[in-house]
N, C-alpha and C positions, 0 to 999 in steps of 0.2 A: 120485646123481640124474642122470637123463638130461638132456642139454643142452636138448632141446626143452621138457622140463618146467620147467627153470630159466628159460628164455626166457619161457614163458607166465606164470610167477609174477611175473617182473619187469614184464612188460607189464601184468598185471592191477593191480599196485600203482601203477605209474607212471601208467597211464591213468586209474585211479580218482582219484588226486590231481589230475591235469591237468584232468579233466572237472569235478571239484568246484569248483576255484578258477576255471576258465574260465567256468563257469556263474555263479559269484559275480560275476566281473568284468562279465559280460554284464548281470546284474541291476542293477548300479550304473552301467551305461552307460559303462564304460571303453572306450577305443578298442582295436580289434583284440583283443577280450576273450579269445578262445580261445587265440590264439597267446601273448599276453603273460601271460594268466592261467595257462596250463599251464607256461610257462617259470618265472615267478616263484614259482608255487605249489610245484612239485616242488623247485625250488632252495631255497626258504625252509624247507619242511617237512623236506626231506632234511638241510639244514644244522643244523636244531634237534634232529633225532633221528638221530644218526650210526648207530644200530643198524639202520636200514632201508636203509643204503647198499647192502648186497648184494642188495636187492630192487628196486633202481631201474635203469632202462635200457630201451632199445628195440632189439631184435635187428635185424640187417640184413635178414633175410627178411621183416620187417614194414616196414622203412623203404623198401626198394627199390620195392615195388608202389605206395607212396604217391608216390614220385618219378616213376614212370611215368605215373601219372594226372595229376600236376601239369604234366608236360610237355605232355600233351594239352590241358589247359585253357588253358595260357599260349599255345600255338599257336593256339587257337581265337579269340584276340583279334584275329587278322589276318583281314581280309576284303578283297574286291575294291576297297573304297573307299580302301584304303591308298595307292594310286597317285595318286588325286585329291588326297588330303590332303597328301601329300608336296609336291606342286606348290604348293598354297595356302600352306603354312606352312614352306616350305623354309628361309627365312632364320632363323627362330626355332629350328627344329629343328637346323640346323647349328650355331647358337650354343650351344644346349643340349648338343649332343654335344661341342663344343669345350670348354665349361666342365667337363663331366664328365671329359674326358681330363685337363684341367689340374689339377683338384682331386685326381684320383687320383694324378698324379705328385707333387704337393706333399705329400700325405699319405704316400705311399710313401717319399719322400726323408726326411721327418721321422722316420718310424718306423724306417727302416733305418739312417740315418746318425746320427741324434741318440739314438734310443732302442735301437738294436741289435737290432731284430726280424729274424727269419728272413724272407727275401724273399717267399715265398708267403703267409705270414701277414700281413705288412705290406700286400701288394697287396689281399688280400681285405678287410682292415679299412678300406682307403682308398677302395674303390669305392662310390659312392653309388647302389647299386642297390636293388631291392626287398628288404625285410627278410627275408621267408621264403626268397626265392630265394638270397640270399647265405649264409644259414645252411645251406641244402641243399648248396650247393657246398662250403662249408667242411668239412662232414663227409666229403666225398669226397676232398678235396685236402690237408687239414692235420690234425694231431693235436689242436691246441688250437682246435677249432671254437667252444668256449664264449667265447673271446676275441673272435672275429668277431661272435658274437651280442651280446656286451656293447657293442661299438662301434656296431653298427647299432641296438640298443635305445636307447642314449643319444641318437643323432641323431633317430630316429623319434619317440621319446617327447617330445623337445624340440619337434619340429615339431607333434606332436599338441596340445601344451599352448599353444604360442604362436601358431600360425596362426589359430585361431578368435578369439583375443584381438586379433590384428592386424586381422581382418576386422570383427568386432563383438563388443564385450565381453559384451553381453547375449544375443546369439544364437549364440555359439560352441558351447555344449553341445548345441544343437539339431542341429548337424552330426554330432556323435558319435552322438546318438540315431538319426538318420536312417541312418547307416552300419550300425548294428547291425540296424535294421529291414530294410535292404536285404539283409544277409546271409541273414536268415531268409525273405526273399521270393523267393530263388532257387528254381528247380524242385527238387523232391525226387526220390528214387529212384522213388517210386510214381507220379510224373508222367511218367516216361520209359517208352517202350515197350521191348519186348525187342530190337527192331532197333537202337534208339539205344544201348542198353547194349552190344550186341554190337559196334557200330561203335567205341564208346569203348575196349573191351578190345582190339579188333583193331588200332587205331591205336597203342595203348600197346605191345603185344607186337610188332607188325610193325615199328614204328619202332625199337624196341630191337635187333632182329635185323638190320635193315638197317644201322643205325649200326655194329654190331659187324662186319658184313661189310665196310663201307667204312672201318673203323678210325677212326671218329670218337671223339674224347676223350669220356669219360663217356657212353657210349652209352645207358644207361638214362635219362639226363637229356635229352640233346640229340636223340636219335633220335625219340622221340614228339613232341617240340616241333616239330622241322623237318617231319616228316610231317604233323602236324596243321595247321601253318601253310600248307603247300602245298595241302592238301585244302580248307581253308577259303577261301583266296584264290581257288581255282578254283571254289568254290561247290559242291563235291561233297558235303560234309557240313556240318552245323551242330550242334555239340555245345554244349549249355548248361552253365553252371556248376551243379553239383549241390550242394545245401545240405549234405547229410550228408557228402559227400566232402570239401568245403572245410573243414568243421569238424573231421573226423577228421584231415585232413592237418595242420591247425594244432596239434591235440593231440599228434600223433605227433612232429612237428618240435620243438615247444616243450618237450614232456615229455622228449625225448631230450637236448636241450641242458641243461635244468634238472637232469637226473640227473647230468650231467657237472659242472656248476657246483657241485652239492651236495657233491661229493667234493674240491673245491679249497679250500684254506684262504683265508679272507677276506683275510688279510694279503697274500696273493699277488695277489688280485683288485684291491686298492686301487691298485696301480701301473697296472693296465690301465684302471681307471676314470678315472684322471687323464689318461692318454694319450688315452682315448676322448673326453673333454671337449675337449681341445686339438684333436683331429682334427675334431670336430664344428664348432668355431669356424672352423677353416680352410675347411671345406666350405661352411658356410652364408654366410660372408663373401663367398666367390667368387660364389656364386649370387645373393646380394643385390646385388652390384656389377653383375652381368650383367643382373639384372632392371631396375635403374635405367636402365642404358644402353639396353636394348632397348625398354622402355616409352616412352622419350623419342624414340628413332629411329622406331619403328613406330607411334607414336601409339596405343598399346594401354594400357588401364588397368594401373596398377602392380600392383594386387591380382590381376587376371586373369593377368598375366605371372608373378607370384610363384607362384600356384597351379600354373601350367604347369611352372615350373622347380624349385620346392622339392622336394628328395628325401624326400618323406613317403610315406604309404600311398596307393596308387592309388585305392581305394574312398573313403577318407575325404576326400581332396583333391577328387576329382571331385564328391562330394556337397556339399562346401562351395561348389563352383562352381555347382551347381544351386540351392542355397538363396539365394545372393547374386546370382543372375541373370547369371552369366558363361557364356561359350560352353563347354559341357561337352565337346563333341567336341575342341575346341582343347586343353583341359587334359588330357583322358584320352589323346589321341594322343601328346602329348609324353612323358607318363609311360610309356606302353606302349612307345614307341620306345626310351627309356632302359633300361627293364627288360629288354626282349628283346635289345637290343644287348649289355648286360652279360651276360645269360644265355648268349648264343651265343659271344661273343668271349672271355670270361673263362677258360673251360677250355682253349682253345687257347693263351692267353698264359701262364697259370699252370703248365700241365703242361710248358712249355718252360723254366721258370725253374729255377735251381739249387736243389737240395733240401738244400743244406748248412745245418746248424744253426748259429745264433750265440747267444752268451750275451746274454740280454736284461737290460738295466739298468732298474730300476724305483725 
């Protein structure tokens, strides 16, 4: 069988399972339904039916275009207002960046020195960045991207479940409902003109080739992001988040990781799950401490500061801020800075780490 035919077969099976469970998660108002649904769906079904393992997976020629587009959309979060906001919130932003660095080092030391993880894998598991972004990087930089996915899923799921309860026991689910509505309220492909679609493609492809020319690490990831950020800050373009693309990206990323998880014995994953829980406790404890300190010093509501600091989903956390009357720009800006900081700096750091493998104890 030709490789291209085999790739298409795998994509069809994986995508069908991912879309089916993603839609189910959306129907029952789960947070980040298409990403979590596709990952857990492909993982669970593949684990229950080993015979479909040869038909699970996402080829690189499908994965790379998705990453190009994600880079453009993340870069689009930067506007000319960024310079004004940096001045307004400089103290809390610097604190957030400092805490992010500290928890990354703590998690890295725990996983490498206590648990014996390979340096690159440990670093990716310890960085409290965006869930989808971390998974994307993991596939490019380490073999066990499913371990990184598990660590981030544990943390993000815990944040999804506990933050609404922290804010209001009765109104927490409303935030999840609102986040799913927001996803489907984005402009669709039919709402965009040919010119905007052409700009989207040009930034993605142009950023990639520019990054390759400049020898930037992970050019298909950082190239479109940096070019898109520059053009949006200068006000030259304004690319909206496209509903269909955001959903497809979640299905592709989640489905790819789920396919890899399905082929790993659950007994092996148990050790990673335990380590992920410990790592989550370390991360959230540090952010909780910083939140108490900054809310007291800056005379800002504890809950507002927690929403700005807690490493959860950008959409879900900002929508919680909207529902409970907090400053949305304040919350969204902190999360955007952390995600982009991680997205830009991580490839430079990780690609310079030693790639020597270590025996992991679980």
